[in-house]
C-alpha positions as CSV (number, residue, x, y, z in Angstrom):
1,M,-35.7,15.7,-28.4
2,K,-31.4,16.4,-27.8
3,K,-30.0,13.5,-28.9
4,L,-32.8,13.9,-32.1
5,L,-31.4,17.6,-32.7
6,L,-27.8,16.6,-32.4
7,I,-28.8,14.0,-35.4
8,L,-30.5,16.6,-37.5
9,C,-27.2,18.4,-37.3
10,V,-24.4,15.7,-37.8
11,V,-26.6,13.9,-41.0
12,G,-26.3,17.3,-41.9
13,V,-29.0,17.7,-43.8
14,Q,-30.0,20.3,-46.9
15,V,-33.4,21.3,-44.6
16,A,-32.1,25.1,-45.5
17,Q,-30.4,25.8,-48.8
18,A,-29.5,29.4,-48.6
19,Q,-28.6,32.0,-45.7
20,R,-31.3,33.8,-44.9
21,I,-30.6,37.6,-43.8
22,P,-33.7,39.8,-42.1
23,A,-34.4,42.9,-44.2
24,N,-34.0,44.4,-40.4
25,I,-30.7,43.6,-39.9
26,A,-27.0,45.6,-40.9
27,N,-24.1,44.0,-41.7
28,R,-21.4,45.3,-39.1
29,A,-18.2,46.0,-40.0
30,G,-15.7,43.1,-39.5
31,E,-18.6,41.3,-38.5
32,V,-18.2,37.4,-39.1
33,Q,-20.8,35.8,-41.7
34,F,-20.7,31.4,-41.2
35,N,-21.7,29.9,-44.6
36,T,-21.5,26.3,-43.6
37,I,-21.6,23.8,-46.6
38,Y,-24.4,21.2,-46.0
39,T,-25.0,18.3,-47.9
40,A,-26.7,14.8,-46.8
41,V,-24.6,11.7,-45.7
42,P,-21.4,13.5,-44.7
43,F,-20.8,10.2,-42.5
44,L,-19.2,8.9,-46.0
45,M,-16.7,11.9,-45.4
46,I,-15.5,10.5,-42.0
47,G,-11.9,9.0,-41.6
48,P,-12.8,5.4,-40.9
49,D,-9.0,4.4,-40.0
50,S,-6.7,4.7,-36.8
51,R,-3.3,5.9,-39.0
52,S,-4.7,8.6,-40.8
53,G,-7.0,9.5,-38.2
54,A,-4.0,9.9,-36.0
55,M,-1.9,11.6,-39.4
56,G,-4.8,14.6,-39.0
57,D,-7.8,12.2,-41.4
58,A,-4.9,12.8,-44.1
59,G,-4.6,9.9,-46.5
60,V,-4.4,9.9,-50.3
61,A,-0.9,9.8,-51.1
62,L,0.2,7.2,-47.7
63,S,1.8,4.0,-48.7
64,P,-1.3,2.2,-49.0
65,D,-2.6,-0.7,-47.2
66,A,-6.3,-2.3,-46.9
67,N,-7.5,1.2,-45.7
68,S,-6.7,3.0,-49.2
69,M,-10.6,2.0,-50.3
70,H,-11.1,5.5,-48.3
71,W,-8.7,7.5,-49.0
72,N,-7.4,6.7,-52.5
73,P,-7.8,3.2,-54.0
74,A,-6.1,4.0,-57.1
75,K,-3.1,2.8,-54.4
76,L,-4.1,-0.5,-54.2
77,A,-2.6,-1.8,-57.6
78,F,1.1,-0.6,-56.0
79,A,-0.3,-2.8,-52.4
80,P,2.9,-4.8,-51.2
81,N,0.9,-7.9,-49.9
82,T,-1.5,-10.3,-52.4
83,T,-4.4,-9.8,-50.0
84,E,-4.9,-8.0,-46.9
85,L,-8.1,-7.1,-44.6
86,A,-8.7,-4.2,-42.3
87,I,-11.7,-3.7,-39.6
88,N,-12.0,-0.6,-38.0
89,Y,-14.2,1.1,-35.4
90,N,-15.2,4.9,-34.2
91,P,-16.8,5.3,-31.2
92,W,-18.5,8.3,-32.6
93,M,-18.8,11.7,-30.6
94,R,-19.2,9.9,-27.7
95,A,-18.4,13.6,-25.8
96,L,-22.2,14.0,-26.8
97,V,-23.7,10.9,-26.7
98,P,-22.6,7.6,-25.9
99,D,-24.2,5.3,-28.8
100,M,-23.1,6.2,-31.7
101,N,-20.6,4.4,-33.7
102,V,-18.4,3.9,-37.5
103,A,-17.5,0.7,-37.7
104,Y,-15.5,-0.3,-41.2
105,L,-15.0,-3.4,-42.7
106,S,-12.4,-3.4,-46.5
107,G,-10.1,-5.4,-48.0
108,Y,-8.2,-5.8,-51.8
109,L,-6.9,-8.6,-53.6
110,K,-4.2,-8.3,-56.2
111,R,-5.4,-10.4,-59.4
112,D,-1.8,-9.6,-60.5
113,A,1.2,-7.2,-60.7
114,K,-0.3,-4.6,-62.3
115,S,-4.4,-4.2,-60.9
116,A,-6.3,-4.7,-57.8
117,L,-9.7,-5.0,-56.9
118,G,-11.3,-3.6,-53.8
119,G,-14.2,-3.6,-51.3
120,S,-15.6,-2.0,-48.3
121,L,-18.8,-2.2,-46.3
122,R,-19.0,1.4,-44.2
123,Y,-22.0,0.9,-40.9
124,F,-23.0,4.3,-39.3
125,S,-25.1,4.0,-36.0
126,L,-26.9,6.5,-34.7
127,G,-27.9,4.8,-31.6
128,K,-31.5,5.0,-30.5
129,I,-34.2,7.2,-30.9
130,Q,-37.3,8.0,-28.6
131,F,-40.2,9.3,-30.6
132,T,-43.3,10.6,-28.7
133,D,-46.6,12.5,-29.7
134,E,-47.9,15.8,-29.4
135,T,-48.5,15.0,-25.3
136,G,-44.8,14.2,-25.2
137,N,-45.7,10.6,-24.3
138,N,-43.7,8.2,-25.8
139,T,-44.3,6.0,-28.8
140,I,-41.3,3.9,-30.2
141,Q,-37.6,3.7,-30.2
142,V,-36.3,3.5,-33.5
143,T,-32.5,3.2,-34.4
144,P,-31.4,5.3,-37.3
145,K,-29.0,4.0,-39.4
146,E,-26.8,4.7,-43.0
147,L,-24.3,2.1,-45.0
148,A,-22.3,2.7,-47.9
149,L,-20.8,-1.0,-49.9
150,D,-18.2,0.0,-52.3
151,A,-16.6,-1.7,-55.4
152,A,-13.2,-0.9,-56.7
153,Y,-10.9,-1.5,-59.6
154,S,-7.5,-0.6,-59.5
155,M,-4.7,-0.6,-62.5
156,K,-1.1,0.3,-62.9
157,F,-0.7,2.5,-66.2
158,S,3.7,2.5,-65.4
159,D,5.6,1.3,-63.1
160,Q,5.0,4.7,-61.3
161,M,1.5,5.7,-61.6
162,S,-1.8,3.9,-61.1
163,G,-6.0,4.9,-61.4
164,A,-9.2,3.3,-60.1
165,V,-12.5,4.1,-60.7
166,S,-14.9,3.1,-57.7
167,L,-18.8,2.4,-57.0
168,R,-20.7,2.6,-54.4
169,F,-24.3,2.4,-53.2
170,I,-25.5,4.5,-50.3
171,Q,-28.5,3.8,-48.4
172,S,-29.4,6.3,-45.1
173,N,-32.6,5.3,-43.1
174,L,-32.5,8.2,-40.4
175,F,-36.2,7.1,-39.4
176,G,-35.8,3.8,-38.7
177,Q,-39.0,1.5,-38.1
178,A,-40.9,5.1,-37.7
179,T,-43.9,5.9,-40.2
180,S,-46.2,8.5,-40.4
181,A,-48.7,6.6,-38.7
182,T,-46.5,6.2,-35.4
183,G,-45.2,10.3,-35.2
184,G,-42.4,9.8,-37.6
185,G,-42.2,10.0,-41.9
186,G,-40.2,9.6,-44.4
187,K,-38.2,6.7,-46.1
188,P,-34.6,5.4,-46.1
189,G,-32.6,7.5,-49.1
190,R,-30.6,5.6,-51.1
191,A,-28.3,6.8,-54.1
192,L,-25.4,5.0,-56.1
193,A,-22.2,7.2,-56.3
194,G,-18.4,6.9,-58.0
195,D,-15.3,8.1,-57.3
196,I,-12.3,8.1,-59.4
197,S,-8.5,8.3,-58.1
198,M,-5.0,8.5,-59.6
199,Y,-1.8,7.4,-57.4
200,Y,2.1,8.6,-58.6
201,V,5.0,7.1,-56.1
202,N,8.6,8.1,-56.8
203,D,10.9,5.8,-54.8
204,N,14.0,6.6,-56.3
205,L,15.0,9.5,-54.9
206,K,17.8,11.3,-52.8
207,I,17.2,14.3,-50.5
208,S,20.5,14.9,-48.8
209,G,22.0,11.5,-49.5
210,T,19.2,10.0,-47.9
211,D,16.9,7.8,-49.9
212,A,13.6,9.1,-50.1
213,T,10.0,8.1,-51.8
214,L,7.9,10.9,-53.0
215,S,4.2,10.3,-54.0
216,Y,1.0,12.4,-55.0
217,G,-2.4,11.4,-54.6
218,L,-5.9,12.5,-56.1
219,N,-9.3,11.5,-55.5
220,I,-12.5,12.8,-56.5
221,S,-15.0,10.9,-54.5
222,N,-19.1,10.3,-54.3
223,I,-19.6,11.9,-57.8
224,G,-23.5,10.5,-57.9
225,T,-27.3,11.3,-57.7
226,K,-28.7,13.2,-55.5
227,I,-31.4,11.7,-52.2
228,Q,-34.2,12.5,-50.8
229,Y,-36.0,11.0,-47.6
230,S,-39.9,11.5,-49.3
231,D,-41.1,12.8,-52.4
232,A,-42.5,16.1,-51.1
233,Q,-38.6,17.4,-49.7
234,V,-36.1,18.7,-52.2
235,A,-33.3,16.5,-53.2
236,N,-30.1,16.6,-51.8
237,F,-26.2,16.1,-52.7
238,L,-24.1,13.8,-51.7
239,P,-20.4,15.4,-50.3
240,T,-18.7,14.6,-53.3
241,N,-15.6,16.1,-52.3
242,L,-11.8,16.8,-53.8
243,R,-9.1,15.0,-52.1
244,T,-5.6,15.6,-53.0
245,G,-1.8,15.6,-51.3
246,V,1.9,14.6,-51.3
247,G,3.6,12.8,-49.1
248,L,7.7,12.3,-48.6
249,K,8.9,9.5,-46.8
250,L,12.6,9.7,-45.6
251,D,14.8,6.5,-44.9
252,M,16.5,7.2,-42.2
253,D,18.9,4.0,-41.8
254,D,17.9,0.3,-42.1
255,Y,15.7,1.0,-38.9
256,N,14.1,4.2,-39.1
257,D,12.1,6.0,-41.8
258,V,9.9,9.1,-41.6
259,T,7.3,9.8,-43.6
260,F,5.4,13.5,-43.9
261,H,2.3,14.2,-45.5
262,L,0.5,17.4,-46.7
263,E,-3.1,17.3,-47.7
264,L,-5.9,19.8,-49.1
265,N,-9.8,19.2,-49.4
266,K,-12.9,20.7,-51.2
267,L,-16.3,19.6,-51.3
268,L,-17.6,20.1,-54.8
269,V,-20.8,21.0,-54.0
270,P,-23.3,24.4,-53.9
271,T,-22.1,27.0,-51.5
272,P,-25.4,28.2,-49.4
273,P,-26.1,31.7,-51.3
274,V,-27.8,34.8,-49.6
275,I,-31.4,35.6,-49.9
276,V,-33.2,38.3,-48.6
277,R,-36.9,38.8,-48.8
278,D,-38.3,41.9,-50.0
279,E,-41.7,43.7,-48.3
280,D,-44.0,41.5,-50.8
281,G,-42.6,38.3,-49.3
282,T,-40.5,37.9,-52.8
283,E,-37.3,35.7,-51.9
284,R,-34.4,36.7,-54.2
285,V,-30.7,35.8,-54.2
286,V,-28.8,38.8,-54.0
287,A,-25.4,37.1,-53.6
288,G,-24.1,33.6,-54.7
289,R,-25.8,31.4,-57.3
290,D,-29.4,29.8,-56.7
291,P,-28.1,25.9,-55.8
292,D,-31.1,24.7,-57.4
293,V,-28.7,22.9,-60.0
294,S,-27.8,19.6,-61.7
295,V,-24.8,17.3,-60.2
296,A,-22.4,18.5,-62.9
297,S,-22.9,22.3,-62.2
298,G,-22.6,22.1,-58.8
299,M,-19.4,20.4,-58.8
300,F,-17.8,22.6,-61.7
301,G,-19.4,25.7,-59.7
302,S,-18.0,25.2,-56.6
303,F,-15.2,26.5,-57.1
304,T,-16.9,30.3,-58.1
305,D,-20.2,30.2,-56.2
306,A,-19.3,31.5,-53.0
307,P,-21.2,34.7,-52.1
308,G,-19.1,36.6,-50.6
309,E,-19.7,39.2,-47.8
310,V,-22.5,40.7,-47.9
311,I,-22.9,44.5,-47.0
312,L,-26.1,45.8,-46.0
313,D,-27.2,49.7,-44.7
314,D,-28.8,50.5,-42.0
315,D,-32.3,50.0,-43.2
316,G,-30.7,46.3,-44.3
317,N,-30.9,46.7,-48.2
318,F,-28.3,45.1,-50.3
319,V,-25.5,47.5,-51.1
320,G,-23.0,44.8,-52.6
321,V,-20.2,42.6,-51.6
322,T,-17.1,43.3,-49.7
323,P,-14.4,43.5,-52.6
324,G,-12.0,40.1,-52.9
325,S,-14.4,38.3,-50.4
326,V,-16.0,35.7,-53.2
327,T,-12.3,34.3,-53.1
328,K,-11.5,34.5,-49.8
329,E,-14.7,32.4,-49.4
330,E,-13.8,30.3,-51.7
331,L,-10.3,29.3,-50.1
332,R,-11.8,29.0,-46.9
333,E,-13.7,26.2,-48.2
334,V,-10.8,24.2,-48.3
335,N,-9.5,22.4,-45.2
336,I,-5.5,21.5,-44.7
337,A,-4.7,18.1,-43.0
338,L,-0.8,17.8,-42.2
339,G,0.3,14.2,-40.6
340,T,4.0,12.9,-39.6
341,E,4.5,8.9,-39.7
342,Y,7.8,7.5,-37.9
343,W,8.4,3.5,-38.0
344,Y,11.4,1.8,-36.4
345,M,12.4,-1.3,-37.8
346,N,8.8,-1.5,-39.9
347,Q,7.3,-2.5,-36.0
348,F,6.9,0.0,-33.6
349,A,4.6,3.6,-35.2
350,M,4.5,6.5,-33.8
351,R,2.2,9.9,-35.5
352,A,0.4,12.7,-35.6
353,G,-1.2,15.6,-36.9
354,F,-3.3,18.6,-37.3
355,F,-6.2,19.7,-39.1
356,Y,-7.8,22.8,-40.2
357,E,-11.0,24.0,-41.1
358,H,-12.4,28.1,-40.9
359,Q,-14.6,28.9,-38.4
360,T,-17.0,29.9,-40.8
361,K,-16.9,27.2,-42.5
362,G,-17.6,24.7,-39.7
363,N,-14.8,25.4,-37.0
364,R,-13.3,21.6,-36.9
365,K,-9.8,22.7,-35.7
366,Y,-8.0,19.2,-34.2
367,V,-4.6,17.9,-33.4
368,T,-4.2,14.2,-33.5
369,M,-1.9,11.5,-32.0
370,G,-1.6,7.7,-32.3
371,G,1.0,4.5,-32.3
372,G,0.5,1.2,-34.5
373,L,2.6,-2.5,-33.5
374,K,3.1,-4.6,-36.7
375,Y,4.2,-8.3,-36.0
376,T,4.4,-10.7,-39.1
377,S,0.7,-11.1,-40.7
378,F,-1.6,-8.0,-38.2
379,D,-1.3,-4.8,-36.9
380,F,-2.7,-3.0,-34.6
381,N,-3.4,1.1,-34.7
382,L,-5.0,3.5,-32.7
383,S,-5.8,7.4,-32.7
384,Y,-6.9,10.0,-30.5
385,L,-8.2,13.6,-31.7
386,I,-7.2,16.4,-28.8
387,S,-9.5,19.3,-29.9
388,L,-8.1,23.5,-30.0
389,T,-12.2,24.8,-29.8
390,Q,-14.3,24.4,-27.1
391,N,-17.4,22.6,-27.3
392,N,-16.3,20.2,-30.4
393,P,-18.2,17.2,-30.6
394,L,-15.7,15.4,-31.7
395,A,-12.8,16.1,-28.7
396,N,-11.8,12.5,-27.0
397,S,-12.4,10.4,-30.0
398,W,-10.8,7.2,-30.1
399,R,-10.1,5.2,-32.9
400,F,-9.0,1.8,-33.2
401,S,-7.7,-0.7,-36.3
402,M,-6.4,-4.2,-37.3
403,I,-4.8,-4.9,-40.6
404,F,-4.3,-9.0,-41.3
405,N,-2.4,-9.8,-43.8
406,L,-3.8,-12.8,-45.7
407,D,-0.6,-13.6,-47.8
408,F,1.7,-15.4,-45.8
409,T,4.5,-16.5,-48.1
410,N,5.2,-12.4,-48.2
411,A,4.2,-11.4,-44.6
412,N,5.7,-7.7,-43.4
413,P,7.2,-7.3,-47.2
414,D,9.8,-4.3,-47.2
415,E,7.7,-1.1,-48.3
416,S,10.5,0.5,-49.2
417,K,9.8,-1.5,-52.9
418,I,6.8,0.0,-53.6
419,G,6.4,0.9,-56.8
420,Q,9.0,-1.5,-58.1
421,E,7.9,-4.3,-59.9
């Protein structure tokens, strides 16, 4: 039961699409109002690789590699090699359960100097769940799992800019082999989605006499159909996300270079409104907006639909919303990721990062660190997460990545030439 409840929290299915305030509870001055945004299949938002994982889960504007399929497929057109394959493994939430993990396989193929094809497979295993009947007797044991299969096409628009489109098939089987006859119920959820991304890089800069490369990335991901697990259930939003960031690489000398990265993320789905129940049992939205809208309306409305801080009188009646709190809540929905990467002779890397999410929106705050080794046509990277909040199930998480350069005629290229024909 403990693990099943954990899984329901992890998958983030919208079992409640609104924040309900009992009529007998008044808002006290300075009281924190939590209003986390829930979506289905949040495994799509898990950073799969250890390079970006060591940099605070930032990667939209980093130099391209095979794992760009997750962060920004538009970077693939600027990839330094003709073909790469990446294998990633992430033991997930090992502080709570021993058998959850994320596996990610990705790669790309450069068609020519201006375009590339990419693909990836993400597999999320939620471990084993023991089902029981009404009297507590064991019935069957199931293994819930989710997967996503991606394909992308990236093309250069100029020597400094590229764009990409991606398509994604999603399957979420939370009930495993369980059916209504075996004490479970529901069906696998399926959805189709796509990404739109762009990438800009300028490697002809100098800062105080030091060669520098400025990059910018933008990726709107998981734009797609809603998903549901039974005919009776309300369809849930995918984690449509806006990711944007900038990177600055400084080539200190022939042996040392360092990169700094700043990234912002915001979910483009409805924020749960505040609903009160009248004496006759009627429920009504008193702040925010009804989340039962189309995907397009949810995306565009996500910038202005936060309910803000609701004020109730001593009898629990709705009074109003604190002035300026709507804008504050919208800003709180933006997550911040900071990362830095140091390379020595383009063979040994050290990385560190920081991730911030406001306490009313999930309260994920952690620092990350890691390293990497590059040897001819093979890269190995790992990362480690240290939580800054108590009881964080992500604490002490490791991630492992391997990247294989399958273009043996162009192994270990000079990354300073990225962006040049």
